[in-house]
N, C-alpha and C positions, 0 to 999 in steps of 0.2 A: 314091586311096590314095597315101600318101607312102612313100618308101623312103630309108633312111639307110644309107650305106656308109662304113666307116672302117677303117683299119689300126691306128690308135692313137688313143685318147681321152686327152688330157692334162688336167692341172689348169688352172685359170684363168691361171696364170703361164706355162704352157707348159713347165714345168721337170720335170715328172714325171707319173706315172700319176694318174688321177682316184681319189679316195678314196671308198669307199662308206661314207657315214655315216648317211643316212636310210633305208637298206635293209640287208638282210642277204643274203648269198649264200654258198653252200658254197665254202670255200676249198680243199677236197680231197674227192674221192670216188673210189670204185672199184667195179667189178663183177669178181668173182674166181670162177673155177671151181676149187673146192678139190679136186675129184676128179681133175683133170688138172694142177693148179697153173698155170693159165693166166690171165693178166690179160685180161679181155674188153674192158674200157674203164676209163679213169681220167683224173683231173685232179690234178696236183700230187702224184703218187705216183711215187717213184723205183724202188720194187720192193716185193714182198710175199714174206715168208719163210714157208714151211710149217714150223711148229714141232711137227708131229706131228698125230695125229688130232684134229680139232676145234679146233686152235690155229693162228692165223696172225698175223703181225705186219707191217702195212704201214708203210713209211717214206715220209716226205714229202720232196718235192724242195725245197720252201721251208718252213722251220720256222715254227711258230706262235710268237707272242711270249711265251706263258705256257702252262702245262699245264692251264689251266681252260677249254679250248675244248670245244664241245659235239659230241657224237657221236650219230648216228642210224643204225641198222643193221638188217639183216634177212638171213635165210638161207632158201633154199628156198621152200617154200610156208608153210603155217600151223603145221606140226608142229615147226618148229625156230626157235630164236631165237639171235641173236648179241649179245654184250655186251662192253664193255670188261672185261678180266680182269686186274686188277692183281696177281693171284697169279702169272700167267704172266710178265708183264713190266710194268714201270712205264710209265705214261702219261707220255711226255716231249714236249718241244716238237718233236722230230724224228720221232716215230712213236708207235704205240700197239700194244697186243696185244689181239686179239679171240679169243673162244672161242665155238664153235657147239655148242649142245646140242639134242638131241631125245630124247624119251622118257627123260629123266634120264640120258643118256649123251652123251659127247663124240662128235661126228659130223663127217665131211667132207660139206659140202653142195655140190650141183651149182653153185648160184649163191649167193655171199655178197656183199652190197653194203653200203656204208657211205658216209656223207657227214659231213664235219667242218666246223663253223662256228666262227669266232673270228677274232682279229686275227693276221695274219702278222707275223713279225719284220721 
């Protein structure tokens, strides 16, 4: 078995980070306990604002290059869903607004998670 260890992976010229072109990876993700307003884990998230029952707004540490990045999200188990909610807040390069619903009502979920894919600025 081989093992590869590195602190930094640079481009071929050695002048910057390697660019992911032939593959896609989440550029931001989070796990949030909306019942206690606690970030359980995250990548490229500077903070999450509780905008009231069922509404939350994560902010990115590093902005996306455009507002057309992809989002995949979930909340709780199978009775709830989370989606981008442009009525609560506009999807911007620096953050987005999410809304959690269950049984046709806004709800705070124990665990809300999302990942965002696209190009960073």
